[in-house]
C-alpha positions as CSV (number, residue, x, y, z in Angstrom):
1,M,-1.3,11.7,-8.3
2,G,-4.8,11.5,-11.8
3,K,-7.4,9.0,-11.0
4,L,-6.2,7.6,-14.4
5,S,-2.5,7.0,-13.6
6,K,-3.8,5.3,-9.7
7,I,-5.4,2.7,-11.0
8,L,-2.5,1.9,-13.7
9,V,-0.2,2.1,-10.4
10,T,-3.4,-0.7,-7.9
11,I,-3.2,-3.0,-11.2
12,G,0.5,-2.6,-10.8
13,V,1.4,-3.3,-7.3
14,V,-2.2,-6.3,-7.3
15,F,-0.2,-7.9,-10.1
16,L,3.7,-7.6,-8.1
17,F,2.2,-9.0,-4.7
18,F,-0.1,-11.8,-7.2
19,V,3.8,-12.3,-8.1
20,I,5.7,-12.8,-5.0
21,F,2.4,-14.3,-3.0
22,G,2.9,-17.5,-6.4
23,V,6.5,-17.2,-6.3
24,I,6.1,-17.6,-1.6
25,A,3.1,-20.4,-1.2
26,G,4.7,-21.9,-4.0
27,T,8.1,-22.6,-2.5
28,M,6.5,-23.0,0.7
29,S,4.6,-25.8,-0.8
30,A,7.7,-28.0,-1.9
31,A,8.1,-27.8,1.5
32,G,4.9,-29.0,2.3
33,R,3.9,-25.7,4.8
34,T,1.8,-22.8,4.2
35,P,3.5,-19.5,3.2
36,G,2.6,-18.1,6.9
37,I,4.0,-15.0,7.9
38,F,5.9,-14.3,4.7
39,G,2.3,-14.4,3.6
40,L,1.1,-11.7,6.3
41,I,3.6,-9.6,5.6
42,V,3.2,-9.6,2.1
43,M,-1.1,-9.4,3.0
44,G,0.2,-6.1,5.2
45,A,2.4,-4.5,2.6
46,L,-0.3,-5.0,-0.5
47,Y,-2.3,-3.6,2.3
48,G,-0.3,-0.6,3.3
49,A,0.5,0.5,-0.7
50,L,-2.5,0.4,-2.2
51,K,-3.5,3.1,1.6
52,A,-0.4,5.7,0.4
53,I,-1.3,5.3,-3.8
54,W,-5.8,6.5,-2.6
55,K,-4.3,9.2,0.4
56,K,-7.1,11.4,0.0
57,P,-4.6,15.0,0.5
58,K,-5.7,17.2,3.4
59,K,-7.6,20.5,3.3
60,E,-5.7,23.5,4.5
61,D,-8.3,26.4,5.1
62,G,-6.0,28.9,5.3
63,N,-7.5,29.9,8.0
64,D,-4.0,31.1,10.9
65,N,-5.9,32.6,13.1
66,S,-2.7,33.0,16.1
67,S,-0.4,36.3,15.7
68,I,3.0,36.4,14.8
69,L,3.6,36.6,18.6
70,Q,1.7,33.0,19.8
71,K,4.5,31.4,17.6
């Protein structure tokens, strides 16, 4: 994935996070409570999504020194 597409997807994920968190906070504040566990779950999902988006692929050296008999 290119850098520009990662930036655009990150902006989309953060926007979606604010929308979902706003809905959770709005419904919870109408009931007189804080977002609580649902807010933590959404924050964990944001963290996981951003980590997955910006994950760097592992580089393979191609140094496979094992023989065919050891496999």
